[in-house]
N, C-alpha and C positions, 0 to 999 in steps of 0.2 A: 496480603493484597498484591495485585499485579498492576504495573504501569506500562503503558506503551507510549513511547516518545518518538514522534516523527521529525524529520529534518530534510532539508534539500529543496524545499519550494523556493521559487524565485520568479522574477520577471525575465522572460526570454523572447527573442524574436521568432516568428514563424520559421520553421525549418530547423530550429535549434534543438538542443538536447538538455535533459536534466536527469539526475539520479536522485531518487527519493530513498530515504532509509527509515526504518522503524525498528527500534530496539525495545524488547520486552525485558522487564526486570521484576524481581519480587520473589515470592514463594512459589516457584515454578518446578513442577516435577517433569512435565513434558508439554510440548506444544504440537497440536495436530495441524489442521489447516490454518494458513495465514492468507490474508487477502488485502487487496487495495480497493477502495471505493472512491468515487468522485461525486461531488455535489456542486453543481453550477448554481448561480443565483436564481432563485425562483423555481428550481427544479428539485425533484426527488433524488435522494442518494442512489447511485447506480454502481453495480459491480463492475470493476475494471479487470481484475485478474485474481486468480487464486493459485496457491501452491500447497501441496500436501507435505507431510513430513518426509515422504519418500521422494519428493521432487516432481510429482506429476503436476502439470500446469493446465490452466484453462483461461481463456481470454474473451473479453467482449469483442464482438465483430469489429467495432469501431477502432480498436487498437491493435488488432492482429497484424503482425509484420512490422509494427512500429515500437511497441512496448515489450519489455521482457521482465518477468518477475523471477527473482532468485531468492535464496535464503541461505543463511549460515546457521546451522542448528547449534553449533558450539557457542555461538554468540547470541542465540535467540533473536536474530535480526532478519528482517525481510527487506528486500530492495525492489525498486521499480525503476528500470532504465527506460527512459522515455526519449525516443528519437523522432525526427521528422515531425516535431510538434506543430499543431494547428491551433488557430485562435479558438476553435470549438473545444479544445482540450482545457481551456481555462476553467478552473474549479478549485475548490478546497478538496484535497486528497486525504483520506482517512485510512489508516491501517486497522486491521481487525485480526484477532487471534483467538483460536479455540484452545484454552489453556487448562491443563490438568494440574491441580494442586492437591494439598492434603484434604481440602474441603470437598473435592469433586471436580467437575468440569464446568467451566463458565466461559462466556464470550466477552472479550474486552475490546475497547476501542481507544485509539489515540485521539489527541486533541485536534488533529488536522494540520495540514501545511498548505499554504496558498501557492498555486501555480497559475501564473498569468502569461498568456502567449499573445504578443502583439503582432498585428498584421503589417 
């Protein structure tokens, strides 16, 4: 089995910064795309950013220029550097990974980490 564990969520003032981490562990052969999603209260889960195993990235328009996604393939870890935070960034942030194991390829989710931005 595979587990994704997020950390780094916190309460921060508008304009501040946070760095989220998500570490994958278990019977992993390789990890393809990793991603961060956000889900605000009463809203659907939305894609924030993705990064491939080769390092290609993609961002939601709302976070371009403020958030940066990176990964450490040796540690099976993905990061989300969040700068210039806004109250509308308040949400639970989930990481997601496309993992190849001996069983095949599956998609896994972390448990989420709360980010709260006060005005």
